[in-house]
C-alpha positions as CSV (number, residue, x, y, z in Angstrom):
1,X,-50.8,18.9,24.0
2,X,-47.0,18.9,23.6
3,X,-45.4,20.8,20.7
4,X,-43.8,17.5,19.5
5,X,-47.1,15.8,19.4
6,X,-48.6,18.7,17.5
7,X,-45.9,18.7,14.9
8,X,-46.0,14.8,14.6
9,X,-49.7,14.9,13.9
10,X,-49.3,17.8,11.4
11,X,-46.6,15.9,9.5
12,X,-48.8,12.7,9.5
13,X,-51.7,14.7,8.0
14,X,-49.3,16.1,5.3
15,X,-48.1,12.6,4.4
16,X,-51.7,11.2,4.4
17,X,-52.7,13.7,1.7
18,X,-49.5,14.1,-0.2
19,X,-50.9,14.7,-3.6
20,X,-53.4,17.2,-2.4
21,X,-50.7,19.0,-0.4
22,X,-48.5,19.2,-3.4
23,X,-51.1,20.9,-5.6
24,X,-52.1,23.1,-2.6
25,X,-48.5,24.3,-2.4
26,X,-47.9,25.1,-6.1
27,X,-48.3,28.8,-5.5
28,X,-45.9,28.9,-2.6
29,X,-43.4,26.6,-4.4
30,X,-43.4,28.6,-7.6
31,X,-43.1,32.0,-5.8
32,X,-40.2,30.8,-3.5
33,X,-38.4,29.1,-6.4
34,X,-38.7,32.3,-8.5
35,X,-37.3,34.4,-5.6
36,X,-34.4,32.0,-4.9
37,X,-33.5,31.6,-8.6
38,X,-33.6,35.3,-9.5
39,X,-31.7,36.5,-6.4
40,X,-29.1,33.7,-6.8
41,X,-28.5,34.7,-10.4
42,X,-28.4,38.4,-9.7
43,X,-26.0,37.9,-6.7
44,X,-23.8,35.7,-8.8
45,X,-23.7,38.3,-11.6
46,X,-22.9,41.0,-9.1
47,X,-20.0,39.1,-7.6
48,X,-18.8,38.1,-11.1
49,X,-18.9,41.7,-12.3
50,X,-17.0,42.8,-9.2
51,X,-14.4,40.1,-9.4
52,X,-13.9,39.9,-13.2
53,X,-15.5,42.6,-15.3
54,X,-14.4,45.6,-13.3
55,X,-10.8,44.4,-13.1
56,X,-10.8,43.5,-16.8
57,X,-12.0,47.0,-17.8
58,X,-10.2,49.3,-15.4
59,X,-7.5,47.0,-13.8
60,X,-6.8,45.9,-10.3
61,X,-5.5,48.6,-7.9
62,X,-6.0,51.0,-10.8
63,X,-8.0,54.0,-11.9
64,X,-8.4,55.9,-15.2
65,X,-8.3,59.5,-16.3
66,X,-11.0,59.6,-19.0
67,X,-12.7,62.1,-21.2
68,X,-16.1,60.6,-20.6
69,X,-17.2,58.8,-17.4
70,X,-17.9,55.1,-17.2
71,X,-21.3,55.7,-15.6
72,X,-23.3,57.6,-18.1
73,X,-26.8,56.7,-16.9
74,X,-26.7,59.4,-14.1
75,X,-26.3,62.3,-16.6
76,X,-29.1,64.4,-17.9
77,X,-29.2,65.3,-21.6
78,X,-27.8,68.7,-20.9
79,X,-25.0,67.4,-18.7
80,X,-24.1,64.7,-21.3
81,X,-23.9,67.4,-24.0
82,X,-21.4,69.3,-21.8
83,X,-19.4,66.0,-21.4
84,X,-19.3,65.6,-25.1
85,X,-17.6,69.0,-25.5
86,X,-14.7,68.0,-23.2
87,X,-11.2,67.9,-24.8
88,X,-9.7,64.6,-25.6
89,X,-7.1,63.0,-23.4
90,X,-3.6,63.3,-25.0
91,X,0.0,62.1,-24.4
92,X,0.6,65.5,-22.7
93,X,-2.1,64.6,-20.1
94,X,-0.4,61.2,-19.6
95,X,2.9,63.0,-19.0
96,X,1.2,65.3,-16.4
97,X,-0.2,62.3,-14.6
98,X,3.2,60.6,-14.6
99,X,4.8,63.7,-13.0
100,X,2.1,63.8,-10.4
101,X,2.3,60.1,-9.3
102,X,5.9,59.0,-9.3
103,X,5.1,56.1,-7.0
104,X,2.7,54.5,-9.5
105,X,3.5,50.9,-10.6
106,X,2.5,51.7,-14.2
107,X,0.9,54.5,-16.1
108,X,-0.3,53.9,-19.6
109,X,-2.0,55.6,-22.5
110,X,-4.5,53.5,-24.5
111,X,-6.7,54.2,-27.4
112,X,-9.1,52.1,-29.5
113,X,-12.7,52.3,-28.5
114,X,-14.7,52.9,-30.6
115,X,-12.8,51.7,-33.7
116,X,-14.2,50.0,-36.8
117,X,-14.1,46.3,-36.4
118,X,-11.3,44.9,-38.6
119,X,-10.5,41.5,-40.0
120,X,-7.3,39.7,-39.1
121,X,-6.0,37.8,-42.1
122,X,-3.2,35.2,-42.4
123,X,-2.8,33.4,-45.7
124,X,-6.3,32.0,-46.4
125,X,-7.6,32.3,-42.8
126,X,-9.6,35.2,-41.6
127,X,-10.9,36.2,-38.2
128,X,-13.6,38.9,-38.4
129,X,-14.4,41.7,-36.0
130,X,-11.1,41.9,-34.2
131,X,-10.7,44.8,-31.8
132,X,-7.5,46.8,-32.3
133,X,-6.1,48.8,-29.4
134,X,-3.3,51.3,-29.6
135,X,-1.4,51.2,-26.3
136,X,1.8,52.3,-24.6
137,X,3.7,49.3,-23.0
138,X,2.7,49.9,-19.4
139,X,-0.9,49.1,-20.3
140,X,0.1,45.5,-20.3
141,X,1.1,45.8,-16.7
142,X,-1.9,47.8,-15.7
143,X,-4.2,45.0,-17.0
144,X,-2.0,42.2,-15.6
145,X,-1.5,40.6,-19.0
146,X,0.8,37.5,-18.9
147,X,2.4,36.2,-22.1
148,X,2.1,32.7,-23.4
149,X,4.5,33.3,-26.3
150,X,6.8,36.0,-27.5
151,X,7.3,39.4,-25.9
152,X,5.2,42.4,-25.0
153,X,5.2,45.7,-26.8
154,X,8.1,48.0,-25.9
155,X,8.9,51.7,-25.8
156,X,11.1,51.2,-28.9
157,X,8.0,49.9,-30.8
158,X,6.1,53.0,-29.9
159,X,8.9,55.5,-30.7
160,X,9.7,53.8,-34.0
161,X,6.0,53.5,-35.0
162,X,6.6,49.9,-35.7
163,X,4.0,47.7,-37.3
164,X,4.1,45.0,-34.7
165,X,1.2,43.5,-32.8
166,X,0.4,41.4,-29.7
167,X,-2.6,39.1,-30.3
168,X,-5.1,37.8,-27.8
169,X,-5.1,33.9,-27.6
170,X,-8.5,33.6,-29.3
171,X,-7.4,35.4,-32.4
172,X,-4.1,33.6,-32.4
173,X,-5.7,30.1,-32.1
174,X,-8.2,30.8,-34.9
175,X,-5.6,32.2,-37.3
176,X,-2.7,29.9,-36.7
177,X,-4.1,26.8,-35.0
178,X,-1.0,24.7,-34.0
179,X,1.4,26.9,-35.9
180,X,3.7,29.2,-33.8
181,X,2.6,32.8,-34.7
182,X,5.7,34.6,-33.5
183,X,7.5,36.3,-36.3
184,X,4.7,35.7,-38.8
185,X,2.9,38.6,-40.6
186,X,-0.8,39.2,-40.7
187,X,-3.0,41.9,-42.1
188,X,-4.9,44.2,-39.8
189,X,-6.8,47.2,-41.0
190,X,-5.3,47.0,-44.4
191,X,-1.7,47.0,-43.0
192,X,0.9,44.3,-42.5
193,X,1.9,43.6,-38.9
194,X,4.5,41.2,-37.5
195,X,3.3,39.2,-34.5
196,X,5.7,39.6,-31.6
197,X,3.6,38.1,-28.7
198,X,0.5,36.2,-27.6
199,X,-1.1,36.8,-24.2
200,X,-2.3,34.1,-21.8
201,X,-6.1,33.5,-21.8
202,X,-8.4,35.7,-19.6
203,X,-11.5,33.9,-20.7
204,X,-15.1,35.2,-21.2
205,X,-17.2,37.4,-19.0
206,X,-21.0,37.1,-19.5
207,X,-20.4,35.9,-23.0
208,X,-17.9,38.7,-23.8
209,X,-14.5,37.4,-24.8
210,X,-11.4,39.2,-23.3
211,X,-9.1,37.3,-25.7
212,X,-10.2,38.6,-29.1
213,X,-8.0,41.6,-29.6
214,X,-4.8,42.9,-31.1
215,X,-2.5,45.4,-29.3
216,X,-0.4,47.7,-31.5
217,X,1.8,50.6,-30.6
218,X,-0.3,53.7,-30.0
219,X,1.8,55.7,-32.4
220,X,1.1,53.2,-35.1
221,X,-2.6,53.1,-34.2
222,X,-3.0,56.8,-34.5
223,X,-1.2,56.9,-37.8
224,X,-3.8,54.5,-39.1
225,X,-7.0,55.7,-37.4
226,X,-6.1,59.2,-36.1
227,X,-6.4,60.4,-32.5
228,X,-9.5,59.1,-30.7
229,X,-11.9,60.9,-28.4
230,X,-11.8,57.9,-26.0
231,X,-8.0,57.8,-25.4
232,X,-7.5,57.0,-21.7
233,X,-4.8,57.3,-19.1
234,X,-4.7,54.2,-16.9
235,X,-2.8,54.2,-13.6
236,X,-1.9,51.2,-11.5
237,X,-0.8,51.6,-7.8
238,X,1.1,49.1,-5.7
239,X,-1.8,48.6,-3.3
240,X,-5.5,49.5,-3.1
241,X,-4.9,51.8,-0.1
242,X,-2.8,54.1,-2.3
243,X,-5.4,54.6,-5.0
244,X,-7.5,57.4,-3.4
245,X,-4.5,59.7,-2.8
246,X,-3.2,59.0,-6.3
247,X,-6.6,59.9,-7.8
248,X,-6.6,63.2,-5.9
249,X,-3.1,64.0,-7.1
250,X,-4.0,63.1,-10.7
251,X,-7.1,65.3,-10.5
252,X,-5.2,68.3,-9.2
253,X,-2.5,67.9,-11.8
254,X,-5.0,67.6,-14.6
255,X,-6.9,70.7,-13.4
256,X,-3.7,72.7,-13.4
257,X,-2.7,71.4,-16.9
258,X,-6.2,72.2,-18.3
259,X,-6.1,75.7,-16.6
260,X,-9.4,75.2,-14.7
261,X,-10.3,77.9,-12.3
262,X,-11.4,77.1,-8.7
263,X,-15.0,76.1,-8.6
264,X,-15.0,75.2,-12.3
265,X,-16.1,71.7,-13.0
266,X,-13.6,69.1,-14.4
267,X,-13.4,68.6,-18.1
268,X,-12.2,65.0,-17.5
269,X,-13.2,62.1,-15.2
270,X,-11.0,60.2,-12.7
271,X,-12.6,56.9,-12.0
272,X,-12.0,53.5,-10.5
273,X,-13.8,50.2,-11.2
274,X,-16.3,51.4,-8.5
275,X,-18.0,53.6,-11.1
276,X,-18.7,50.6,-13.3
277,X,-19.9,48.7,-10.3
278,X,-22.2,51.5,-9.4
279,X,-23.7,51.5,-12.9
280,X,-24.2,47.7,-12.6
281,X,-25.8,48.1,-9.2
282,X,-28.3,50.6,-10.7
283,X,-29.4,48.0,-13.2
284,X,-29.7,45.2,-10.7
285,X,-31.8,47.5,-8.3
286,X,-34.4,47.7,-11.1
287,X,-34.6,43.9,-11.1
288,X,-34.8,43.7,-7.4
289,X,-37.6,46.1,-7.4
290,X,-39.7,43.8,-9.7
291,X,-39.0,40.6,-7.8
292,X,-41.0,41.4,-4.6
293,X,-44.1,42.3,-6.6
294,X,-44.1,39.0,-8.5
295,X,-43.3,37.0,-5.4
296,X,-46.1,38.8,-3.4
297,X,-48.7,37.9,-6.0
298,X,-47.7,34.3,-5.9
299,X,-47.5,34.1,-2.2
300,X,-51.0,35.7,-1.7
301,X,-52.5,33.3,-4.3
302,X,-50.8,30.3,-2.6
303,X,-51.9,31.5,0.8
304,X,-55.5,31.7,-0.3
305,X,-55.4,28.2,-1.7
306,X,-53.9,26.9,1.6
307,X,-56.6,28.7,3.6
308,X,-59.3,27.1,1.4
309,X,-57.8,23.6,1.8
310,X,-57.5,24.0,5.5
311,X,-61.2,25.1,5.7
312,X,-62.0,21.9,3.7
313,X,-59.9,19.9,6.2
314,X,-61.8,21.4,9.1
315,X,-65.1,20.3,7.5
316,X,-63.8,16.8,6.7
317,X,-62.4,16.4,10.3
318,X,-65.3,17.8,12.2
319,X,-65.9,14.4,14.0
320,X,-62.2,14.2,14.9
321,X,-62.4,17.7,16.4
322,X,-65.5,16.7,18.5
323,X,-63.7,13.5,19.7
324,X,-60.6,15.5,20.7
325,X,-62.7,18.0,22.6
326,X,-64.7,15.2,24.4
327,X,-61.3,13.8,25.5
328,X,-60.3,17.1,27.1
329,X,-58.7,19.1,24.2
330,X,-59.2,22.8,24.7
331,X,-59.9,25.4,22.0
332,X,-56.2,26.4,22.2
333,X,-55.2,22.8,21.6
334,X,-57.4,22.6,18.5
335,X,-56.3,26.0,17.2
336,X,-52.7,25.1,17.7
337,X,-53.1,21.8,15.9
338,X,-54.6,23.2,12.8
339,X,-52.3,26.2,12.8
340,X,-49.3,23.9,13.0
341,X,-50.6,21.9,10.1
342,X,-50.9,25.0,8.0
343,X,-47.4,26.1,9.0
344,X,-45.9,22.7,8.3
345,X,-47.7,22.6,4.9
346,X,-46.5,26.0,3.8
347,X,-43.0,25.5,5.2
348,X,-42.7,22.3,3.2
349,X,-43.6,24.3,0.2
350,X,-40.8,26.8,1.1
351,X,-38.3,23.9,1.3
352,X,-39.3,22.5,-2.1
353,X,-39.3,26.0,-3.6
354,X,-35.7,26.7,-2.3
355,X,-34.5,23.4,-3.8
356,X,-36.2,24.0,-7.1
357,X,-35.1,27.6,-7.3
358,X,-31.5,26.7,-6.6
359,X,-31.6,23.8,-9.1
360,X,-32.9,26.2,-11.7
361,X,-30.2,28.8,-11.0
362,X,-27.5,26.1,-11.3
363,X,-29.1,24.9,-14.6
364,X,-29.0,28.5,-15.9
365,X,-25.4,28.8,-14.8
366,X,-24.4,25.6,-16.5
367,X,-26.1,26.4,-19.7
368,X,-25.1,30.0,-20.0
369,X,-22.4,32.5,-19.0
370,X,-24.7,33.7,-16.1
371,X,-23.3,32.6,-12.8
372,X,-25.3,31.8,-9.7
373,X,-24.6,32.4,-6.0
374,X,-26.9,31.5,-3.1
375,X,-26.6,33.4,0.2
376,X,-27.8,32.2,3.5
377,X,-30.1,35.2,4.0
378,X,-32.0,34.3,0.8
379,X,-32.7,30.8,2.0
380,X,-33.8,32.0,5.4
381,X,-36.0,34.7,3.8
382,X,-37.6,32.0,1.5
383,X,-38.2,29.6,4.3
384,X,-39.6,32.5,6.5
385,X,-42.0,33.4,3.7
386,X,-43.2,29.8,3.5
387,X,-43.8,29.6,7.2
388,X,-45.3,33.1,7.3
389,X,-47.9,32.1,4.7
390,X,-49.0,29.3,7.0
391,X,-49.3,31.6,10.0
392,X,-51.2,34.4,8.2
393,X,-53.6,32.2,6.2
394,X,-53.9,29.4,8.7
395,X,-55.2,31.5,11.6
396,X,-58.8,31.6,10.3
397,X,-59.3,27.9,9.6
398,X,-57.6,27.1,13.0
399,X,-60.0,29.5,14.8
400,X,-63.0,28.1,13.0
401,X,-62.0,24.5,14.1
402,X,-61.5,25.7,17.6
403,X,-65.0,27.2,17.8
404,X,-66.8,24.0,16.8
405,X,-69.3,22.8,19.3
406,X,-68.1,19.3,20.6
407,X,-71.6,17.8,20.7
408,X,-72.5,18.9,17.2
409,X,-69.0,17.8,16.0
410,X,-69.5,14.3,17.5
411,X,-72.7,13.9,15.6
412,X,-71.0,14.5,12.3
413,X,-70.4,11.5,10.2
414,X,-66.9,10.2,10.0
């Protein structure tokens, strides 16, 4: 019996019992849909974090010299207590890094997290929980901020401890609406600030806005809130290839400045966005560890249902099997026929599961900040699982059909 004839007969049996086939495949469909949806969402989030969050936090072609590391999960309690005893990063450290990396595009000092959330007030309008950051002017270059209105902070603003501010577009829109904010005065943290600029929108990442902030000169910030333990030196290089060497030079200069002996561990961290991505990867690995277990349970249940339905089909088609054998069909032909039906049945479940899973992932992406991204390997894995269920759980029913005695089978009632 030709393979094409086997597949044609299998598809005809599937269409003849469409409703029963659908209910038979529920386990496979749900399992495959769950696999595709979860992996698509996780992959989408991974790509989004890599393309947006990491650059937004650290900067593109950039690294940071920090008191505490970005990836804190890998530290034990004792190690974290040692980290907490590190000295804070100061303007002196920033000057050391500037001297060590003359070829940097920009080197900035920034301070602000954690700060008490403050209200931004203009006339009778109020925007609550605005993040205030104290920065030196190069920070605006490190983070690739573009300006929709006005000008950026300058060195004169920092040296003069001026009470001027640059607003994120979300704060500016809520406070001023259609009114031009440049030159107007608002209240931040109990002080009056003149608005000199508004940045272009960066949007939201996983529901977190990157436009709800106020930048003020770091000198003004520290006069209001005092020096912070989280002050950070941010360094931007012209190209990604120059970042590793610049990091090594920054580390060496910082060790000399902090008078650390050879073999003594750093009392600072030098990190790129890779540390943040590593931390995110650790979280997603936990999710990936759970997915196979859930999928396996559904696949096994779905496979058992398919096997039972195929055994029922063998019983129902006993006369057909006898007739085929009387016309010359061999045991291998019968076995191949029923195995093909099981594979086609489970593969169809895989196809439906992929479609439903991708549809659900797109629905989640449309209704929430969570993105979705479907890779070819996920589709192939899902379809392979579907077909594999048919092979594993279709062998026994197919073998049972092949072993039927043709004379006994012919006597069975149609």
